[in-house]
N, C-alpha and C positions, 0 to 999 in steps of 0.2 A: 517573674513578671507580676507586679502588684497593681491592683486597680488604682491605687493612689498615684501611681506613676503614669497613668493614662488620662489624657484630657480629651482625645479625639478618637472616634470610631469611624473607620472607613469601611463601608459595606460593599461587597459585591451584591448583585441583585438576583440574577437567574441561578437557581440551584442553591442559593444561600438563604434568601428571604422568600423567594417565589418558588413554589414547588412545580417546576415546569418540565421535568425530565420526560415524563410520559408523552407530553405534547411534542417535544423535540423528536422523540422516537417515531411517533405517528407521522409527523410531518416529513421526516427524512425517508421513511419507508415508502411514501408516495412517490418521491423522486427515484428511489432505488427500483421500485416496481416498474416504473415507466421505462427505466433503462435496462431492465432485466438483470439487475445486480442483486446479490444476496441481501435479504432483509435483516434488519437489526432486531435483536432481543435485548432486554435490559442489561444482562450481564456483559454481552459483547459491547454494547454502547459504553458502559462504564470503563471498559478496557481500552477502547480506541479513541474516544473523544479527546480532542486536544486543541490547543491554540498554536499558531493561527489556524482558523477553521479550514483554510484551504488544505492544510496537511491532513486534517480529519477527513475531508472529502476524498483526498487521494487514497487514504487507507481503506475507504469504502469501495474503491474501484472506479471512481470518476476519472475520465480520461480528458485532460485539458488540451490535448492535441485535437480532439474531436469537437470540443465546445469550450468556450471561455469560462473560467471559474464564475464570473459574474452571473452567468445564466442560471445554473442551479442555485447559487447563493440567493438570488432575488426570488427564484421560484420557491425556495424553502420559506422565505419570509412571508410570502403570500399565504401559504398553508398555515404557518405559525400564527400569523395575525388573525386568521379565521377562527382560531381556537383559544387565543390567549385570554379573552374576556371570561372564560370559564375556569381558568387555572387559579387554584387557591394559593394563598400564603401558606407556609408551614404552620402547623398548629401553635407553635411556640414563638412565632415571629413577633406578634404584638407584645407578648410578655417580656421578651428580651429587649425590645426597643423601649418599652416603658421602664424597665429596670435601669437601663443605661441613662435614660433621660432623668429618672429620679436621682441618679448618682451625679447629676450635673455634667454629663459628658456631651460634647458636640458630636452630631452624627451626620455623615454624608454617604451618598451612594456613588460609586465609581463602577460603570458597567460598559461592557462591549456591545450593548444594545444601542440601536440608533436613538439619539437623544430625545426627539419628540415622542417616539413610541415609548421610551422609558418613562418620561414624565407623565404621559397619559396612563400608563400601566400603574404607576405609583398612586396617581390621583384617584383612579377608579377603585382602589382598595382603601381609600380614605386614611392613608398613613403619611401623606406628604408633610404634615405638620411636625413629624418626628425629626425631620432632616433640615439642616441649614440650607443645603443645596443638593441637587442630584445632577450627575454628569454622565452623559452617554456620548457615543462616538457620532461622527458626522455622516456615516453611511451604513449599509447593511452587510458589510463584508467581514466584520469582526476580526481584523488583523491583530488587535490587541488594545490594551488600555493604559499602557505606561505613559504615553504622551498626555492624555487627559488627566491622569493622576498628578503628573508634574505641574500641569497648568493649574489644577485646583489648589494644590499646595501653595503655589505662588500667589494666586488671587486671594485666597482666604487666610494667608499668612499663618499656615498650620505649622506647629512645632513638631517636626517628624520624630524627634526624640521622645515625645510624649503621645505618640499615635500608634494605633494598631489597625491592620487591614484584615478583615475577616472574609474569607471566601471559601470556595469549594473545589478549586482546581489547582494544579501545579502552576498554571499561569498566574494565579493570584499570588502564589508564593514568589514567583519570579518578579512580579510587579512590586511586591513589598520589598524585596531585596534591592530592586533598582531605585526605589524612592527612599530606601533606608528607614523603613518602619518595621515594627514587629508584625508577626503574622500568626493567625490561628486559622485552621482549616476545618470544615465541616464535611463529613464523609457520607452524606446522604443526598448529594446533589448530582454532579455530572461526571465524577470520576471515582474509581474504586478506592477504598480505604488504603489498600497496600500501595497504590501509586502515590497517594498523598503522604504516607509515612516516609517515603524515600526523600522527601524534601528536608527532613530533620526538624520540621516545625510541629508544634502541638496539633494533634488531630482529635476532634470531638465527634461524637456520634450524632449530636443534636445541638441546637442553640441553647437548650436548657442546661446542657453540660457546662456552658461557659460560666454560669454563676458559680457552680461548684469549683471550676478551675481557678477562679479568683478568690476562693476561700470564704464565700458568703453562704 
């Protein structure tokens, strides 16, 4: 994979550009404590987090015969939104966005975050100008982002053969495969390095490693 073969960068947001894992753990632990379920630590979180997030909730012990999935899902978002304004970008986020922009690449965000919240989150960090558009989902249930990825590709006339999707989960690898684009994964977000390696796609420890990966 050469940089000259890439025109378009498709970015995941949470855990890739935004360093929000600890907020996710704190927010989920409030739900778990309320239901007297075992609390999360970072290592367990990296091992069990998955998409669709309903499966993640099931792994944590939520019983959807006792309550609808939408109840804890919306409850989580309330706690998450309470803290997101304090969540930083990763230290090398601005550097890599600037590097790709200087290389003449178009950049987009595709996220399983609700669209208005995503747009607000990007704007608050003063990086919206790096992206042609940002695309989030229509609700807070995070079932996945393949549909919005396909929609974005059609609307923006993106050449998938010259695109790469950069994310931090096996779901990002699945989306990339579904939309037929190349994939890079970053292993400091929401899933453990060993889980990401099983996708067979390149796995980086940080965004800074991407520059070395492309040989510059």
